[in-house]
VOPAGU-2260 file (C-alpha; in pm, 1 decimal, decimal comma):
REM VOPAGU-2260
SITE   aa  ch    i         X         Y         Z
SITE  MET   A    0       0,0       0,0       0,0
SITE  SER   A    1     130,0     346,2     -80,3
SITE  SER   A    2     246,7     595,4     176,4
SITE  ASP   A    3     -61,2     799,2      79,7
SITE  ALA   A    4    -296,7     538,3     227,1
SITE  VAL   A    5    -519,2     662,3     505,5
SITE  GLU   A    6    -827,8     524,7     677,0
SITE  GLN   A    7   -1136,2     656,8     503,4
SITE  ALA   A    8   -1345,8     886,6     724,4
SITE  ASP   A    9   -1687,6     902,1     560,7
SITE  GLU   A   10   -2030,8     785,4     675,3
SITE  LEU   A   11   -1965,4     426,8     565,8
SITE  ALA   A   12   -1656,1     392,6     785,6
SITE  ALA   A   13   -1870,1     299,3    1088,1
SITE  LYS   A   14   -2020,8      -4,1     904,5
SITE  LEU   A   15   -1743,3    -129,4     676,5
SITE  LYS   A   16   -1365,6    -143,0     681,8
SITE  ARG   A   17   -1264,4     113,1     419,0
SITE  THR   A   18    -903,1     195,6     344,2
SITE  GLU   A   19    -824,2     479,9     108,5
SITE  THR   A   20    -524,4     367,9     -97,5
SITE  LEU   A   21    -493,6     672,5    -324,3
SITE  ARG   A   22    -620,3    1029,8    -351,3
SITE  ARG   A   23    -498,9    1258,0    -626,2
SITE  GLY   A   24    -621,2    1557,8    -818,2
SITE  SER   A   25    -763,9    1470,6   -1157,6
SITE  SER   A   26    -692,6    1624,0   -1497,1
SITE  ILE   A   27   -1059,3    1730,5   -1479,9
SITE  PRO   A   28   -1079,9    2059,6   -1285,2
SITE  GLY   A   29   -1274,1    2024,8    -959,4
SITE  ARG   A   30   -1247,7    1645,0    -951,0
SITE  ASP   A   31   -1034,8    1406,5    -744,7
SITE  ILE   A   32    -952,5    1043,0    -813,7
SITE  VAL   A   33    -990,8     831,3    -499,8
SITE  GLN   A   34    -928,3     458,7    -470,2
SITE  VAL   A   35   -1071,1     263,3    -175,7
SITE  ARG   A   36   -1038,2     -97,7     -60,6
SITE  THR   A   37   -1360,5    -203,0     115,6
SITE  GLU   A   38   -1421,7    -512,0     327,7
SITE  ILE   A   39   -1785,8    -609,3     386,7
SITE  PRO   A   40   -1837,1    -876,0     654,4
SITE  ALA   A   41   -2069,6   -1163,5     563,7
SITE  GLY   A   42   -2433,9   -1062,9     599,0
SITE  VAL   A   43   -2358,7    -691,9     638,7
SITE  GLU   A   44   -2498,1    -425,7     408,2
SITE  SER   A   45   -2347,1     -86,0     341,2
SITE  GLY   A   46   -2677,4      97,5     371,1
SITE  TRP   A   47   -2818,9     315,0      93,6
SITE  HIS   A   48   -2570,5     587,0       7,0
SITE  ILE   A   49   -2441,4     811,9    -272,1
SITE  HIS   A   50   -2104,5     938,4    -394,6
SITE  PRO   A   51   -2036,4    1282,6    -547,8
SITE  GLY   A   52   -1916,0    1125,5    -872,8
SITE  GLU   A   53   -1873,1     794,6   -1052,5
SITE  GLU   A   54   -1771,9     473,8    -875,5
SITE  VAL   A   55   -1598,4     208,3   -1083,9
SITE  GLY   A   56   -1560,6    -109,0    -877,1
SITE  TYR   A   57   -1419,2    -457,9    -893,0
SITE  ILE   A   58   -1505,5    -754,5    -669,7
SITE  VAL   A   59   -1186,2    -913,9    -537,3
SITE  ALA   A   60   -1347,7   -1170,8    -301,9
SITE  GLY   A   61   -1690,7   -1280,2    -182,6
SITE  THR   A   62   -2035,0   -1255,7    -335,1
SITE  VAL   A   63   -2193,5    -910,6    -323,0
SITE  ARG   A   64   -2552,2    -810,7    -398,6
SITE  MET   A   65   -2546,5    -459,8    -546,4
SITE  GLU   A   66   -2876,2    -273,1    -547,4
SITE  ILE   A   67   -2870,7      41,8    -761,3
SITE  ARG   A   68   -3176,6     266,0    -770,3
SITE  ASP   A   69   -3373,8     228,0   -1096,7
SITE  GLN   A   70   -3149,7     -55,9   -1220,3
SITE  PRO   A   71   -3171,8    -436,1   -1190,7
SITE  THR   A   72   -3007,4    -581,9    -878,7
SITE  LEU   A   73   -2666,2    -734,5    -951,3
SITE  THR   A   74   -2510,4   -1041,8    -791,3
SITE  LEU   A   75   -2135,8    -988,8    -822,0
SITE  HIS   A   76   -1861,1   -1247,9    -787,6
SITE  PRO   A   77   -1479,8   -1221,8    -783,3
SITE  GLY   A   78   -1365,4   -1075,2   -1113,1
SITE  ASP   A   79   -1689,5    -882,7   -1176,4
SITE  GLY   A   80   -1682,0    -508,5   -1228,4
SITE  PHE   A   81   -1956,3    -252,1   -1172,5
SITE  LEU   A   82   -2029,1     115,6   -1234,9
SITE  ILE   A   83   -2239,0     343,8   -1015,1
SITE  PRO   A   84   -2341,2     676,4   -1174,4
SITE  PRO   A   85   -2286,1    1001,1    -976,8
SITE  ARG   A   86   -2523,3    1065,2    -684,2
SITE  THR   A   87   -2714,8     742,3    -753,5
SITE  PRO   A   88   -2838,4     569,4    -435,8
SITE  HIS   A   89   -2706,9     216,3    -399,2
SITE  ASN   A   90   -2661,0     -53,1    -134,6
SITE  ALA   A   91   -2406,3    -338,1    -124,5
SITE  THR   A   92   -2460,8    -654,4      81,7
SITE  ASP   A   93   -2210,0    -936,0     126,2
SITE  LEU   A   94   -2403,1   -1260,4      79,3
SITE  GLY   A   95   -2142,1   -1472,1     261,8
SITE  PRO   A   96   -2022,2   -1704,7     376,3
SITE  ASP   A   97   -1692,6   -1514,2     350,2
SITE  THR   A   98   -1601,9   -1148,0     382,1
SITE  GLY   A   99   -1652,7    -950,4      62,3
SITE  LEU   A  100   -1365,9    -743,0     -69,3
SITE  MET   A  101   -1396,0    -478,7    -336,8
SITE  LEU   A  102   -1168,8    -218,0    -487,2
SITE  SER   A  103   -1342,7     100,3    -602,2
SITE  THR   A  104   -1209,8     399,2    -789,8
SITE  TYR   A  105   -1406,9     722,3    -765,8
SITE  LEU   A  106   -1395,1    1035,7    -980,2
SITE  VAL   A  107   -1553,7    1276,5    -736,4
SITE  GLU   A  108   -1611,7    1644,7    -671,3
SITE  THR   A  109   -1321,6    1796,9    -478,1
SITE  GLY   A  110   -1405,3    1884,0    -117,8
SITE  GLN   A  111   -1719,1    1666,7     -93,3
SITE  PRO   A  112   -1754,1    1369,9     144,5
SITE  LEU   A  113   -1682,3    1049,3     -43,4
SITE  ALA   A  114   -2002,2     880,7      78,1
SITE  THR   A  115   -2326,7    1010,0     227,5
SITE  PHE   A  116   -2617,9     799,7     353,6
SITE  VAL   A  117   -2958,4     858,7     192,5
SITE  HIS   A  118   -3308,8     754,2     297,1
């Protein structure tokens, strides 16, 4: 892990183990590129939340149900990728029996919290 890695401090940090592995300014003004490694314990869901930009993710381990508002629910396995549009509510649940592990790269608005819960 790079020396830039820090523990992610957004609203999801209380539910999931999230480790920010990279944060850099983007070539797009007003946008940052953030990469996060997320562990989801078996049976745990992230809770419905949004990000201030795109999320491009990849399932490293586990089986994850990804609910995305106004889209069909996905069942993701190791090797599967996914894309969440900006500010689109979504919820990830690890279906077990093992801990889910995903790597997500975000292209987000500078200065905004990376994740915010929605109702």
